[in-house]
DSSP file (Angstrom, degrees, kcal/mol; ACC not computed):
  #  RESIDUE AA STRUCTURE BP1 BP2  ACC     N-H-->O    O-->H-N    N-H-->O    O-->H-N    TCO  KAPPA ALPHA  PHI   PSI    X-CA   Y-CA   Z-CA
    1    1 A X     >        0   0    0      0, 0.0     4,-2.0     0, 0.0     5,-0.1   0.000 360.0 360.0 360.0 -44.5  -29.6   18.5  -17.5
    2    2 A X  H  >  +     0   0    0      1,-0.2     4,-2.5     2,-0.2     5,-0.2   0.867 360.0  55.2 -65.0 -35.9  -30.7   15.0  -16.5
    3    3 A X  H  > S+     0   0    0      2,-0.2     4,-2.4     1,-0.2    -1,-0.2   0.906 106.9  50.5 -63.3 -40.4  -28.6   13.5  -19.3
    4    4 A X  H  > S+     0   0    0      2,-0.2     4,-2.4     1,-0.2    -2,-0.2   0.914 111.0  48.5 -62.3 -43.0  -25.5   15.3  -17.9
    5    5 A X  H  X S+     0   0    0     -4,-2.0     4,-2.4     2,-0.2    -2,-0.2   0.906 111.8  49.0 -64.3 -41.6  -26.2   14.0  -14.4
    6    6 A X  H  X S+     0   0    0     -4,-2.5     4,-2.4     2,-0.2    -2,-0.2   0.896 111.5  49.7 -65.1 -40.3  -26.6   10.4  -15.8
    7    7 A X  H  X S+     0   0    0     -4,-2.4     4,-2.4     2,-0.2    -2,-0.2   0.908 111.4  48.7 -65.4 -41.8  -23.4   10.7  -17.8
    8    8 A X  H  X S+     0   0    0     -4,-2.4     4,-2.7     2,-0.2    -2,-0.2   0.906 111.1  50.5 -63.3 -41.7  -21.5   12.0  -14.7
    9    9 A X  H  X S+     0   0    0     -4,-2.4     4,-2.3     2,-0.2    -2,-0.2   0.915 111.1  48.1 -63.6 -43.4  -22.9    9.1  -12.6
   10   10 A X  H  X S+     0   0    0     -4,-2.4     4,-2.4     2,-0.2    -2,-0.2   0.910 112.6  49.1 -63.5 -42.1  -21.9    6.5  -15.3
   11   11 A X  H  X S+     0   0    0     -4,-2.4     4,-2.6     2,-0.2    -2,-0.2   0.924 110.6  49.9 -63.2 -44.0  -18.4    8.1  -15.4
   12   12 A X  H  X S+     0   0    0     -4,-2.7     4,-2.2     1,-0.2    -2,-0.2   0.893 111.5  49.0 -62.3 -40.1  -18.0    8.1  -11.7
   13   13 A X  H  X S+     0   0    0     -4,-2.3     4,-2.1     2,-0.2    -1,-0.2   0.905 111.5  48.9 -66.3 -41.0  -19.1    4.4  -11.5
   14   14 A X  H  X S+     0   0    0     -4,-2.4     4,-2.0     2,-0.2    -2,-0.2   0.904 111.8  49.3 -65.1 -41.1  -16.6    3.5  -14.3
   15   15 A X  H  X S+     0   0    0     -4,-2.6     4,-2.6     1,-0.2     5,-0.2   0.897 109.1  52.4 -64.5 -40.1  -13.8    5.3  -12.5
   16   16 A X  H  X S+     0   0    0     -4,-2.2     4,-2.3     1,-0.2    -1,-0.2   0.894 108.8  50.1 -63.8 -39.5  -14.7    3.6   -9.2
   17   17 A X  H  X S+     0   0    0     -4,-2.1     4,-1.8     2,-0.2    -1,-0.2   0.896 111.5  48.9 -65.2 -39.2  -14.5    0.2  -10.9
   18   18 A X  H  X S+     0   0    0     -4,-2.0     4,-1.8     2,-0.2    -2,-0.2   0.927 111.9  47.7 -66.2 -45.0  -11.1    1.1  -12.4
   19   19 A X  H  X S+     0   0    0     -4,-2.6     4,-2.7     1,-0.2     5,-0.4   0.907 110.0  53.2 -62.5 -41.6   -9.7    2.3   -9.0
   20   20 A X  H  X S+     0   0    0     -4,-2.3     4,-1.9     1,-0.2     6,-1.9   0.884 109.0  49.6 -61.9 -37.7  -11.0   -0.9   -7.3
   21   21 A X  H  < S+     0   0    0     -4,-1.8     4,-0.4     4,-0.2    -1,-0.2   0.861 115.2  44.4 -67.9 -34.7   -9.2   -3.0   -9.9
   22   22 A X  H  < S+     0   0    0     -4,-1.8    -2,-0.2    -5,-0.1    -1,-0.2   0.861 130.5  17.3 -79.2 -36.6   -6.0   -1.1   -9.3
   23   23 A X  H  < S+     0   0    0     -4,-2.7    -3,-0.2    -5,-0.1    -2,-0.2   0.610 129.6  38.4-115.2 -13.7   -5.9   -0.9   -5.6
   24   24 A X  S  < S-     0   0    0     -4,-1.9    -3,-0.2    -5,-0.4    -4,-0.1   0.352 100.7-111.4-123.8   6.2   -8.3   -3.5   -4.2
   25   25 A X        +     0   0    0     -4,-0.4    -4,-0.2    -5,-0.3    -3,-0.1   0.677  61.6 154.4  75.4  16.2   -7.9   -6.5   -6.5
   26   26 A X        -     0   0    0     -6,-1.9    -1,-0.2     1,-0.1     3,-0.1  -0.250  53.5 -80.5 -71.0 166.2  -11.3   -6.2   -8.1
   27   27 A X        -     0   0    0      1,-0.1     2,-0.2     0, 0.0    -1,-0.1  -0.310  53.9 -95.1 -65.6 150.8  -11.9   -7.6  -11.6
   28   28 A X        -     0   0    0     -7,-0.1    -1,-0.1     1,-0.1     3,-0.1  -0.452  44.9-112.4 -65.9 135.3  -10.9   -5.4  -14.5
   29   29 A X    >   -     0   0    0     -2,-0.2     3,-1.9     1,-0.2    -1,-0.1  -0.258  46.5 -77.7 -64.5 157.8  -13.7   -3.3  -15.9
   30   30 A X  T 3  S+     0   0    0      1,-0.3    -1,-0.2     3,-0.0     3,-0.1  -0.301 120.1  27.8 -56.7 135.6  -15.1   -4.1  -19.3
   31   31 A X  T 3  S+     0   0    0      1,-0.3     2,-0.4    -3,-0.1    -1,-0.3   0.366  98.7 106.1  93.5  -4.7  -12.8   -2.8  -22.0
   32   32 A X  S <  S-     0   0    0     -3,-1.9     2,-0.6    -4,-0.0    -1,-0.3  -0.854  75.9-115.2-110.5 145.5   -9.6   -3.0  -20.0
   33   33 A X     >  -     0   0    0     -2,-0.4     4,-2.2     1,-0.2     5,-0.2  -0.676  21.7-153.1 -77.6 115.6   -6.8   -5.5  -20.3
   34   34 A X  H  > S+     0   0    0     -2,-0.6     4,-2.2     1,-0.2    -1,-0.2   0.871  92.4  52.0 -60.6 -39.4   -6.8   -7.5  -17.1
   35   35 A X  H  > S+     0   0    0      2,-0.2     4,-2.3     1,-0.2    -1,-0.2   0.912 109.3  49.1 -66.8 -41.4   -3.1   -8.4  -17.4
   36   36 A X  H  > S+     0   0    0      1,-0.2     4,-2.4     2,-0.2    -1,-0.2   0.903 111.6  49.4 -64.5 -39.3   -2.1   -4.7  -17.9
   37   37 A X  H  X S+     0   0    0     -4,-2.2     4,-2.7     2,-0.2    -1,-0.2   0.888 109.4  52.7 -66.1 -37.2   -4.2   -3.7  -14.9
   38   38 A X  H  X S+     0   0    0     -4,-2.2     4,-2.3     2,-0.2    -2,-0.2   0.921 110.6  47.2 -62.5 -43.7   -2.6   -6.5  -12.8
   39   39 A X  H  X S+     0   0    0     -4,-2.3     4,-2.0     2,-0.2    -2,-0.2   0.917 113.4  47.9 -64.3 -43.7    0.9   -5.2  -13.7
   40   40 A X  H  X S+     0   0    0     -4,-2.4     4,-2.2     2,-0.2    -2,-0.2   0.900 110.2  52.0 -64.7 -40.4    0.0   -1.6  -12.9
   41   41 A X  H  X S+     0   0    0     -4,-2.7     4,-2.1     1,-0.2    -1,-0.2   0.910 109.2  50.2 -62.5 -41.7   -1.6   -2.7   -9.6
   42   42 A X  H  X S+     0   0    0     -4,-2.3     4,-2.3     1,-0.2    -1,-0.2   0.883 109.2  52.2 -63.1 -37.7    1.7   -4.5   -8.7
   43   43 A X  H  X S+     0   0    0     -4,-2.0     4,-2.2     2,-0.2    -2,-0.2   0.900 108.1  50.5 -64.9 -40.7    3.6   -1.4   -9.6
   44   44 A X  H  X S+     0   0    0     -4,-2.2     4,-2.4     2,-0.2    -2,-0.2   0.894 110.0  50.4 -65.0 -39.0    1.5    0.8   -7.3
   45   45 A X  H  X S+     0   0    0     -4,-2.1     4,-2.8     2,-0.2    -2,-0.2   0.916 109.8  50.9 -63.4 -42.7    2.0   -1.7   -4.5
   46   46 A X  H  X S+     0   0    0     -4,-2.3     4,-2.3     2,-0.2    -2,-0.2   0.891 109.9  50.0 -63.0 -39.0    5.8   -1.6   -5.1
   47   47 A X  H  X S+     0   0    0     -4,-2.2     4,-2.1     2,-0.2    -2,-0.2   0.943 112.2  46.8 -64.6 -47.0    5.7    2.2   -5.0
   48   48 A X  H  X S+     0   0    0     -4,-2.4     4,-2.7     1,-0.2    -2,-0.2   0.921 111.4  52.5 -59.4 -43.6    3.7    2.2   -1.7
   49   49 A X  H  X S+     0   0    0     -4,-2.8     4,-2.3     1,-0.2    -1,-0.2   0.905 108.4  50.2 -60.6 -43.2    6.1   -0.4   -0.2
   50   50 A X  H  X S+     0   0    0     -4,-2.3     4,-1.5     2,-0.2    -1,-0.2   0.900 112.6  46.2 -63.7 -41.0    9.1    1.7   -1.1
   51   51 A X  H  X S+     0   0    0     -4,-2.1     4,-2.5     2,-0.2     5,-0.2   0.914 111.4  51.6 -68.6 -41.7    7.7    4.9    0.5
   52   52 A X  H  X S+     0   0    0     -4,-2.7     4,-3.2     1,-0.2     8,-0.2   0.897 107.3  53.8 -61.4 -39.6    6.6    2.9    3.6
   53   53 A X  H  < S+     0   0    0     -4,-2.3    -1,-0.2     1,-0.2    -2,-0.2   0.867 111.1  46.1 -63.2 -35.5   10.1    1.6    3.9
   54   54 A X  H  < S+     0   0    0     -4,-1.5     3,-0.4    -5,-0.2    -2,-0.2   0.887 118.6  40.9 -73.0 -38.4   11.5    5.1    3.8
   55   55 A X  H  < S+     0   0    0     -4,-2.5    -2,-0.2     1,-0.2     2,-0.2   0.846 130.7  24.2 -79.6 -33.9    8.9    6.4    6.3
   56   56 A X    >X  +     0   0    0     -4,-3.2     4,-1.8    -5,-0.2     3,-1.0  -0.568  62.6 161.6-131.7  69.2    9.0    3.4    8.7
   57   57 A X  H 3> S+     0   0    0     -3,-0.4     4,-2.6     1,-0.3     5,-0.2   0.780  77.7  63.9 -60.4 -24.2   12.3    1.6    8.4
   58   58 A X  H 3> S+     0   0    0      2,-0.2     4,-2.0     1,-0.2    -1,-0.3   0.881 103.6  46.7 -65.8 -35.9   11.6    0.0   11.7
   59   59 A X  H <> S+     0   0    0     -3,-1.0     4,-2.1     2,-0.2    -2,-0.2   0.903 112.1  49.9 -70.5 -41.4    8.6   -1.7   10.2
   60   60 A X  H  X S+     0   0    0     -4,-1.8     4,-1.8    -8,-0.2    -2,-0.2   0.907 112.3  48.2 -62.5 -40.6   10.6   -2.8    7.1
   61   61 A X  H  < S+     0   0    0     -4,-2.6    -1,-0.2     2,-0.2    -2,-0.2   0.885 108.8  53.3 -67.3 -38.2   13.3   -4.1    9.5
   62   62 A X  H  < S+     0   0    0     -4,-2.0    -1,-0.2     1,-0.2    -2,-0.2   0.880 110.4  47.5 -64.5 -36.7   10.7   -6.0   11.6
   63   63 A X  H >< S+     0   0    0     -4,-2.1     3,-1.3     1,-0.2    -1,-0.2   0.841  92.1 176.6 -71.9 -32.8    9.3   -7.6    8.4
   64   64 A X  G ><  -     0   0    0     -4,-1.8     3,-1.8     1,-0.2    -1,-0.2  -0.335  60.2  -6.6  66.4-141.2   12.9   -8.5    7.4
   65   65 A X  G 3  S+     0   0    0      1,-0.3     3,-0.3     2,-0.1    -1,-0.2   0.641 134.0  58.2 -68.4 -12.8   13.4  -10.6    4.2
   66   66 A X  G <> S+     0   0    0     -3,-1.3     4,-3.2     1,-0.2    -1,-0.3   0.203  70.7 115.1 -98.1  16.9    9.7  -11.2    3.8
   67   67 A X  H <> S+     0   0    0     -3,-1.8     4,-3.0     1,-0.2     5,-0.2   0.902  74.4  48.9 -53.6 -48.2    8.9   -7.4    3.6
   68   68 A X  H  > S+     0   0    0     -3,-0.3     4,-2.1     1,-0.2    -1,-0.2   0.934 116.0  42.3 -61.6 -46.5    7.7   -7.5    0.0
   69   69 A X  H  > S+     0   0    0      2,-0.2     4,-2.2     1,-0.2    -1,-0.2   0.892 115.2  50.8 -67.4 -39.0    5.4  -10.4    0.6
   70   70 A X  H  X S+     0   0    0     -4,-3.2     4,-2.7     2,-0.2    -2,-0.2   0.917 110.4  48.4 -64.7 -42.6    4.2   -9.0    3.9
   71   71 A X  H  X S+     0   0    0     -4,-3.0     4,-2.9    -5,-0.3    -1,-0.2   0.899 110.2  52.2 -66.6 -37.7    3.4   -5.7    2.4
   72   72 A X  H  X S+     0   0    0     -4,-2.1     4,-2.3    -5,-0.2    -1,-0.2   0.912 111.3  47.3 -62.4 -41.6    1.5   -7.3   -0.5
   73   73 A X  H  X S+     0   0    0     -4,-2.2     4,-1.1     2,-0.2    -2,-0.2   0.913 112.5  49.5 -65.7 -42.4   -0.6   -9.3    2.1
   74   74 A X  H >< S+     0   0    0     -4,-2.7     3,-0.6     1,-0.2    -2,-0.2   0.940 112.4  47.5 -59.0 -48.2   -1.2   -6.1    4.1
   75   75 A X  H >< S+     0   0    0     -4,-2.9     3,-1.4     1,-0.3    -2,-0.2   0.882 109.5  53.2 -63.3 -38.7   -2.3   -4.2    1.0
   76   76 A X  H 3< S+     0   0    0     -4,-2.3    -1,-0.3     1,-0.3    -2,-0.2   0.733  99.1  64.9 -68.9 -21.0   -4.5   -7.0   -0.1
   77   77 A X  T << S+     0   0    0     -4,-1.1     2,-0.4    -3,-0.6    -1,-0.3   0.477  95.2  71.1 -81.6  -0.5   -6.3   -7.0    3.3
   78   78 A X    <   -     0   0    0     -3,-1.4     3,-0.1    -4,-0.2     4,-0.0  -0.938  69.7-146.9-119.8 139.0   -7.6   -3.5    2.7
   79   79 A X  S    S+     0   0    0     -2,-0.4     2,-0.3     1,-0.2    -1,-0.1   0.868  90.6   7.0 -69.0 -35.7  -10.3   -2.4    0.3
   80   80 A X  S    S-     0   0    0     -3,-0.1    -1,-0.2   -56,-0.1     3,-0.1  -0.985  87.0-101.6-142.4 151.9   -8.6    0.9   -0.3
   81   81 A X        -     0   0    0     -2,-0.3     4,-0.1     1,-0.1     7,-0.0  -0.354  48.5 -95.5 -68.1 154.7   -5.2    2.3    0.8
   82   82 A X        -     0   0    0      1,-0.1     2,-1.2     2,-0.1     6,-0.1  -0.223  48.6 -89.8 -62.6 162.0   -5.2    4.8    3.7
   83   83 A X  S    S+     0   0    0      4,-0.1     4,-0.3    -3,-0.1    -1,-0.1  -0.643  97.1   1.9 -78.3  98.3   -5.3    8.4    2.9
   84   84 A X  S  > S-     0   0    0     -2,-1.2     4,-1.9     2,-0.1     5,-0.1   0.018  81.5 -93.7 104.9 150.7   -1.6    9.4    2.6
   85   85 A X  H  > S+     0   0    0      1,-0.2     4,-2.8     2,-0.2     5,-0.2   0.856 120.0  55.7 -67.8 -36.8    1.7    7.6    2.8
   86   86 A X  H  > S+     0   0    0      1,-0.2     4,-2.4     2,-0.2    -1,-0.2   0.909 109.6  47.1 -64.5 -39.9    2.2    8.3    6.5
   87   87 A X  H  > S+     0   0    0     -4,-0.3     4,-2.7     2,-0.2    -1,-0.2   0.896 111.5  51.8 -65.6 -39.4   -1.1    6.7    7.4
   88   88 A X  H  X S+     0   0    0     -4,-1.9     4,-2.4     2,-0.2    -2,-0.2   0.926 110.9  47.6 -61.4 -45.3   -0.1    3.8    5.1
   89   89 A X  H  X S+     0   0    0     -4,-2.8     4,-2.2     2,-0.2    -2,-0.2   0.915 113.3  47.4 -63.6 -43.9    3.2    3.4    7.0
   90   90 A X  H  X S+     0   0    0     -4,-2.4     4,-2.3     1,-0.2    -2,-0.2   0.903 112.2  50.1 -64.7 -41.0    1.5    3.6   10.4
   91   91 A X  H  X S+     0   0    0     -4,-2.7     4,-2.4     2,-0.2    -2,-0.2   0.887 109.6  50.9 -65.8 -38.9   -1.2    1.1    9.3
   92   92 A X  H  X S+     0   0    0     -4,-2.4     4,-2.4     2,-0.2    -2,-0.2   0.926 110.5  49.2 -64.5 -42.8    1.5   -1.4    8.1
   93   93 A X  H  X S+     0   0    0     -4,-2.2     4,-2.4     1,-0.2    -2,-0.2   0.913 112.1  48.4 -61.4 -42.2    3.4   -1.1   11.4
   94   94 A X  H  X S+     0   0    0     -4,-2.3     4,-2.5     2,-0.2    -1,-0.2   0.878 108.8  54.3 -64.6 -37.3    0.1   -1.7   13.3
   95   95 A X  H  X S+     0   0    0     -4,-2.4     4,-0.9     2,-0.2    -2,-0.2   0.914 110.3  46.2 -62.0 -43.6   -0.6   -4.7   11.0
   96   96 A X  H ><>S+     0   0    0     -4,-2.4     5,-2.6     1,-0.2     3,-0.5   0.905 111.4  52.0 -64.9 -41.1    2.8   -6.2   11.9
   97   97 A X  H ><5S+     0   0    0     -4,-2.4     3,-1.9     1,-0.2    -2,-0.2   0.902 104.0  56.8 -62.2 -40.6    2.2   -5.5   15.6
   98   98 A X  H 3<5S+     0   0    0     -4,-2.5    -1,-0.2     1,-0.3    -2,-0.2   0.786 107.4  49.6 -62.2 -26.0   -1.1   -7.3   15.4
   99   99 A X  T <<5S-     0   0    0     -4,-0.9    -1,-0.3    -3,-0.5    -2,-0.2   0.411 117.6-115.3 -90.4   0.8    0.7  -10.3   14.2
  100  100 A X  T < 5S+     0   0    0     -3,-1.9    -3,-0.2    -4,-0.2    -2,-0.1   0.753  86.0 115.3  72.7  24.5    3.3  -10.0   17.0
  101  101 A X      < +     0   0    0     -5,-2.6     2,-0.4    -6,-0.1    -4,-0.2   0.381  66.2  51.0-107.7   2.8    6.1   -9.3   14.5
  102  102 A X  S    S-     0   0    0     -6,-0.5    -2,-0.1    -5,-0.1    -1,-0.1  -0.998  86.5-111.2-141.6 135.1    6.9   -5.8   15.6
  103  103 A X        -     0   0    0     -2,-0.4    -6,-0.1     1,-0.1    -2,-0.1  -0.202  26.3-120.1 -61.3 156.4    7.7   -4.4   19.1
  104  104 A X  S    S+     0   0    0     -7,-0.1    -1,-0.1    -4,-0.0     3,-0.1   0.449  73.7 124.1 -77.5   1.0    5.1   -2.1   20.6
  105  105 A X        -     0   0    0      1,-0.1     3,-0.1     0, 0.0     0, 0.0  -0.283  70.0-103.1 -61.3 146.3    7.8    0.6   20.8
  106  106 A X        -     0   0    0      1,-0.1    -1,-0.1     0, 0.0     3,-0.1  -0.205  48.3 -80.1 -65.7 163.7    6.8    3.9   19.1
  107  107 A X        -     0   0    0      1,-0.1    -1,-0.1    -3,-0.1   -51,-0.1  -0.277  61.1 -87.3 -60.1 148.8    8.3    4.8   15.8
  108  108 A X        -     0   0    0      1,-0.1    -1,-0.1    -3,-0.1     3,-0.1  -0.255  31.6-130.8 -58.3 146.7   11.8    6.2   16.0
  109  109 A X  S    S+     0   0    0      1,-0.2     2,-0.6    -3,-0.1    -1,-0.1   0.927  94.8  44.4 -67.4 -45.2   11.9   10.0   16.4
  110  110 A X     >  -     0   0    0      1,-0.1     4,-2.2     2,-0.0     5,-0.2  -0.890  67.9-158.5-106.4 118.7   14.4   10.6   13.6
  111  111 A X  H  > S+     0   0    0     -2,-0.6     4,-2.5     1,-0.2     5,-0.2   0.828  94.0  57.0 -65.0 -29.8   13.7    8.8   10.4
  112  112 A X  H  > S+     0   0    0      2,-0.2     4,-2.2     1,-0.2    -1,-0.2   0.913 107.4  47.5 -67.3 -40.4   17.3    9.2    9.3
  113  113 A X  H  > S+     0   0    0      2,-0.2     4,-2.1     1,-0.2    -2,-0.2   0.919 113.7  47.9 -64.8 -42.5   18.6    7.5   12.5
  114  114 A X  H  X S+     0   0    0     -4,-2.2     4,-2.7     1,-0.2    -2,-0.2   0.900 109.7  52.4 -65.7 -39.6   16.1    4.7   12.0
  115  115 A X  H  X S+     0   0    0     -4,-2.5     4,-2.8     1,-0.2    -1,-0.2   0.908 108.3  51.8 -62.8 -40.5   17.1    4.3    8.4
  116  116 A X  H  X S+     0   0    0     -4,-2.2     4,-2.3     2,-0.2    -1,-0.2   0.904 110.6  47.7 -62.2 -41.2   20.7    4.1    9.4
  117  117 A X  H  X S+     0   0    0     -4,-2.1     4,-2.3     2,-0.2    -2,-0.2   0.908 112.0  50.0 -65.7 -41.2   19.8    1.3   11.9
  118  118 A X  H  X S+     0   0    0     -4,-2.7     4,-2.8     2,-0.2     5,-0.2   0.925 112.6  46.6 -63.6 -44.3   17.8   -0.5    9.2
  119  119 A X  H  X S+     0   0    0     -4,-2.8     4,-2.2     1,-0.2     5,-0.5   0.897 111.8  51.2 -64.8 -39.2   20.6   -0.3    6.7
  120  120 A X  H  < S+     0   0    0     -4,-2.3    -1,-0.2    -5,-0.2    -2,-0.2   0.896 115.2  42.9 -65.1 -38.3   23.2   -1.5    9.3
  121  121 A X  H  < S+     0   0    0     -4,-2.3    -2,-0.2     1,-0.2    -1,-0.2   0.904 128.0  27.0 -73.1 -42.0   21.0   -4.4   10.2
  122  122 A X  H  < S-     0   0    0     -4,-2.8    -2,-0.2    -5,-0.2    -3,-0.2   0.425  99.5-124.2-107.0  -0.6   20.0   -5.5    6.7
  123  123 A X     <        0   0    0     -4,-2.2    -3,-0.2    -5,-0.2    -4,-0.1   0.869 360.0 360.0  65.7  39.2   23.0   -4.2    4.7
  124  124 A X              0   0    0     -5,-0.5    -5,-0.1    -6,-0.2    -4,-0.1   0.377 360.0 360.0-119.7 360.0   21.0   -2.0    2.3
């Protein structure tokens, strides 16, 4: 029984190190290719960024042409991503507001309307 608990604990610790490398920029755990983990981590950031742009086009528009770099900096400033994409989108908008780069106005009521305004402004 104790051996099972020790094995579970080791597995949980190894999983935590892998997750930290993927989402928090920690070093690659032993036995993992650091470059592959870096590429995968960048892919996860890009996925989060795309979803945040769909959920909060006003935040993407406020960031403008530096959206990708801004989102990467925002993501790097957190040890772990928020629980859920909507929380991630809200946190990114708050991060922009804290930098004085986004108006204090609440998020648009209709995401489709906001998306239309973002596309009209940025031509995407």
